[in-house]
KENU-437574 format. One line per field, with one value per atom (N, C-alpha, C): z, y negated, x; residue number from 1. Coordinates in Angstrom, 1 decimal. Layout:
z Z ...
y Y ...
x X ...
gutor NUM ...
This chain:
z 0.0 -0.4 -0.2 -0.6 -1.0 -0.7 -0.3 -0.4 0.2 -0.2 -0.6 0.4 1.5 1.5 0.5 0.9 0.0 -0.7 -1.9 -3.4 -3.2 -2.8 -2.6 -1.9 -0.7 -0.3 0.5 0.9 1.6 2.7 3.4 5.3 5.8 5.8 6.3 6.7 7.6 7.9 9.6 9.5 11.1 12.3 13.2 14.2 13.9 12.6 12.0 11.1 11.0 10.6 11.2 12.1 13.8 14.4 14.2 15.1 13.9 13.3 12.0 12.0 12.0 12.1 13.5 14.7 15.9 15.4 15.3 15.2 13.8 13.2 12.2 12.9 13.8 14.1 14.9 16.1 17.0 16.0 15.1 14.7 14.1 13.6 13.0 13.9 15.1 16.0 16.6 17.0 17.4 16.2 15.5 13.9 13.7 14.6 14.6 12.9 12.5 10.6 11.6 10.8 10.8 9.9 10.2 9.6 8.9 8.3 7.8 7.6 7.0 6.6 6.1 6.4 6.7 6.2 5.6 5.1 4.8 5.4 5.2 4.6 3.8 3.1 2.9 2.3 2.8 2.4 1.2 0.7 0.2 0.9 0.5 1.7 2.4 3.2 2.0 2.2 1.7 2.6 2.9 3.9 2.9 3.5 3.1 4.1 4.5 5.3 5.1 5.9 6.4 7.0 5.7 6.6 6.3 7.2 6.7 6.9 7.4 7.7 6.6 5.7 4.6 4.0 2.8 2.6 2.6 2.1 2.1 3.3 4.3 5.2 6.4 6.3 6.8 7.0 5.4 4.5 5.1 5.1 5.6 7.3 7.9 9.5 9.7 9.2 9.3 8.9 7.8 7.0 8.5 8.4 9.1 10.7 11.2 12.3 12.5 11.7 11.4 11.3 10.5 9.7 11.3 11.9 13.0 13.9 14.4 15.5 14.7 14.0 13.1 13.0 12.5 12.8 13.7 14.9 16.0 16.8 16.4 17.5 16.9 15.6 14.2 13.7 13.8 13.5 12.2 11.7 10.3 9.7 9.7 8.7 8.3 9.4 9.2 8.1 8.1 7.5 6.6 5.9 4.8 3.5 4.2 3.3 3.9 3.1 3.8 4.0 3.9 4.7 4.4 5.1 5.3 4.1 3.8 2.6 1.5 0.9 -0.9 -0.7 -1.0 -1.4 -1.7 -2.4 -3.3 -2.4 -2.8 -2.5 -3.3 -3.2 -4.3 -3.6 -4.3 -3.8 -4.4 -4.4 -5.1 -4.7 -5.5 -4.7 -5.6 -4.8 -5.2 -5.5 -5.6 -6.2 -5.5 -6.0 -5.4 -4.9 -5.0 -5.1 -3.3 -3.5 -1.8 -1.2 0.6 1.4 1.5 1.4 1.9 0.6 -0.5 -1.9 -1.4 -1.0 -0.6 0.2 1.4 2.4 1.6 1.0 1.0 -0.4 -1.1 -1.7 -1.4 0.0 0.7 1.5 2.3 2.8 1.8 0.8 -0.5 -1.2
y 1.2 0.1 -1.4 -2.0 -3.7 -4.6 -5.9 -6.8 -7.8 -9.3 -10.6 -11.2 -12.8 -13.7 -14.5 -15.8 -16.4 -17.0 -17.6 -17.8 -16.6 -15.8 -15.4 -16.3 -17.0 -17.6 -16.9 -17.4 -16.5 -16.4 -16.3 -16.8 -15.7 -14.4 -13.7 -13.4 -14.0 -13.5 -14.2 -14.1 -14.5 -14.0 -14.7 -14.4 -13.7 -14.1 -13.8 -12.3 -12.1 -10.3 -10.0 -9.9 -9.4 -8.7 -9.9 -10.5 -9.5 -9.5 -9.1 -7.2 -6.9 -5.4 -5.3 -5.7 -5.2 -5.0 -6.2 -6.5 -5.1 -4.7 -3.6 -2.2 -1.9 -0.7 -1.1 -1.9 -1.9 -1.6 -2.3 -2.0 -0.9 -0.6 0.7 1.9 2.0 2.9 2.5 1.5 1.2 2.0 2.5 3.2 4.1 4.3 6.5 6.4 5.5 5.6 6.0 6.8 6.8 6.1 5.3 4.7 5.5 5.7 6.7 5.7 5.2 3.7 2.5 1.6 0.1 -0.5 -1.7 -2.7 -4.0 -5.3 -6.6 -7.3 -8.0 -8.7 -10.0 -11.2 -12.0 -13.0 -12.3 -12.1 -11.6 -10.2 -9.3 -7.8 -7.4 -5.7 -4.3 -3.9 -2.3 -1.4 -0.5 0.1 1.6 2.6 4.2 4.5 5.3 6.0 7.2 8.0 9.1 8.7 8.6 8.1 8.8 10.2 9.5 9.1 7.5 6.7 5.7 6.4 5.5 3.9 4.0 3.0 1.5 1.1 0.0 -0.6 0.8 -0.1 -0.5 0.9 0.6 -0.8 -1.2 -2.8 -3.5 -3.5 -4.7 -4.8 -3.8 -4.1 -4.8 -4.2 -4.3 -6.2 -6.2 -7.6 -9.1 -8.2 -9.5 -9.1 -8.4 -8.5 -9.1 -9.1 -9.4 -11.3 -11.2 -13.2 -13.1 -13.2 -13.7 -14.2 -13.1 -13.4 -13.9 -13.7 -14.5 -15.9 -16.4 -17.9 -18.5 -17.5 -18.0 -18.0 -17.5 -17.5 -18.3 -18.8 -19.4 -20.8 -22.0 -22.5 -23.1 -23.1 -23.5 -22.5 -21.7 -20.3 -20.9 -22.1 -22.5 -24.1 -24.5 -25.9 -25.5 -24.6 -25.0 -23.2 -22.9 -22.0 -21.9 -21.7 -21.7 -20.3 -19.2 -18.3 -17.5 -16.3 -16.1 -14.9 -14.0 -12.9 -13.5 -12.7 -12.8 -11.7 -11.6 -11.0 -9.6 -9.7 -8.4 -7.2 -6.4 -5.9 -4.2 -3.1 -2.3 -1.1 -0.4 1.1 1.7 2.9 3.5 5.5 6.2 8.0 8.0 9.0 9.6 11.1 11.9 13.0 13.9 14.7 15.4 15.3 13.8 13.2 13.8 13.8 14.4 13.2 13.5 12.2 11.6 12.7 12.0 11.0 10.9 9.8 8.8 8.8 7.9 6.9 7.4 6.9 6.3 6.3 6.1 5.0 4.8 4.1 3.0 3.2 2.2 1.4 1.9 1.4 0.6 1.1 0.1 -0.9
x 0.6 0.1 1.0 0.5 1.5 0.5 0.4 -0.1 0.8 0.0 0.8 0.5 1.0 0.6 0.3 -0.7 -1.7 -0.7 -0.7 0.2 1.7 1.8 2.9 4.1 3.7 4.7 5.5 7.0 7.8 7.6 6.4 6.5 6.6 7.3 7.4 8.5 9.2 10.4 10.7 12.0 12.3 11.2 10.9 9.9 8.8 7.7 7.0 6.9 8.3 8.3 8.5 9.0 8.9 7.5 6.9 5.4 4.5 4.5 4.2 4.1 5.2 5.5 4.6 5.0 4.2 2.3 2.4 0.7 0.0 1.1 0.5 0.5 1.6 1.7 0.9 0.2 -0.5 -2.0 -2.4 -4.2 -4.0 -3.0 -3.2 -3.2 -2.5 -2.6 -4.3 -5.1 -6.4 -7.0 -7.0 -7.9 -7.5 -6.5 -5.3 -5.3 -4.4 -3.9 -2.6 -1.9 0.2 0.4 1.2 2.0 3.7 3.4 4.9 6.0 6.3 7.2 6.6 7.2 7.1 8.0 7.8 9.1 7.9 8.9 8.1 9.3 8.7 9.4 9.3 10.1 9.6 8.1 8.2 6.7 5.5 5.9 5.1 5.0 4.3 4.0 3.8 4.7 4.7 4.7 3.6 3.8 3.1 3.6 3.0 2.0 1.2 0.1 -0.3 -0.6 -1.5 -2.4 -3.9 -4.6 -6.3 -7.1 -8.6 -9.0 -9.3 -9.6 -10.1 -9.7 -9.6 -9.0 -8.6 -7.7 -8.0 -9.5 -9.8 -10.2 -10.6 -11.1 -9.9 -8.9 -7.2 -6.7 -6.7 -6.5 -6.8 -8.2 -8.9 -8.9 -8.7 -8.3 -7.2 -6.0 -5.1 -4.7 -4.7 -5.1 -5.7 -6.9 -7.9 -6.8 -6.8 -6.2 -4.8 -4.2 -2.4 -2.6 -3.6 -4.1 -4.6 -5.2 -5.8 -4.6 -3.8 -3.1 -2.2 -1.5 -0.2 -0.5 -1.6 -2.4 -2.3 -3.2 -2.9 -1.6 -0.8 0.8 1.6 1.5 2.6 1.5 1.7 0.7 1.7 2.4 3.1 1.9 1.6 1.3 0.0 -0.8 -2.1 -2.2 -1.1 -1.0 -0.3 0.1 0.5 -0.5 -1.3 -2.0 -3.4 -4.6 -5.5 -6.2 -5.4 -5.8 -3.9 -4.0 -2.8 -2.6 -3.8 -3.3 -4.0 -3.5 -4.9 -5.8 -7.0 -7.7 -7.5 -6.5 -6.1 -5.2 -5.1 -4.1 -3.7 -2.7 -1.9 -1.7 -2.5 -2.4 -2.2 -1.7 -0.9 -0.3 -0.8 -0.3 0.9 0.9 2.2 2.8 1.3 1.6 2.3 2.9 3.9 5.5 5.0 6.7 7.0 8.4 8.8 8.7 8.2 8.5 9.7 10.5 12.2 12.4 11.9 11.7 11.5 10.1 9.3 9.9 9.7 10.7 11.7 13.0 14.0 13.5 12.6 12.3 11.9 10.6 10.6 11.5 12.7 13.5 14.6 14.9 15.8 14.7
gutor 1 1 1 2 2 2 3 3 3 4 4 4 5 5 5 6 6 6 7 7 7 8 8 8 9 9 9 10 10 10 11 11 11 12 12 12 13 13 13 14 14 14 15 15 15 16 16 16 17 17 17 18 18 18 19 19 19 20 20 20 21 21 21 22 22 22 23 23 23 24 24 24 25 25 25 26 26 26 27 27 27 28 28 28 29 29 29 30 30 30 31 31 31 32 32 32 33 33 33 34 34 34 35 35 35 36 36 36 37 37 37 38 38 38 39 39 39 40 40 40 41 41 41 42 42 42 43 43 43 44 44 44 45 45 45 46 46 46 47 47 47 48 48 48 49 49 49 50 50 50 51 51 51 52 52 52 53 53 53 54 54 54 55 55 55 56 56 56 57 57 57 58 58 58 59 59 59 60 60 60 61 61 61 62 62 62 63 63 63 64 64 64 65 65 65 66 66 66 67 67 67 68 68 68 69 69 69 70 70 70 71 71 71 72 72 72 73 73 73 74 74 74 75 75 75 76 76 76 77 77 77 78 78 78 79 79 79 80 80 80 81 81 81 82 82 82 83 83 83 84 84 84 85 85 85 86 86 86 87 87 87 88 88 88 89 89 89 90 90 90 91 91 91 92 92 92 93 93 93 94 94 94 95 95 95 96 96 96 97 97 97 98 98 98 99 99 99 100 100 100 101 101 101 102 102 102 103 103 103 104 104 104 105 105 105 106 106 106 107 107 107 108 108 108
């Protein structure tokens, strides 16, 4: 799964990046979604999840929760962006690709 900040602004850095990772893990735990691998780049989030919860519901929940808390804690995210995240996200399946190859791709 991949999603980006509004206007693809490079705001996911420093303390925002650290807090975003914490919030994603917390939100995923609350809805019982296992995050296998995660990487936050300055202008996008890339995650692999194992979920029976439903991808759309998982993304909606995680984006909503993280946006609420990050915009509350980091005021500069409210002045430069009307919303933190774009409405869209990208999801792809990996078919028979080995988990180790997917993890290595996300890490790199």
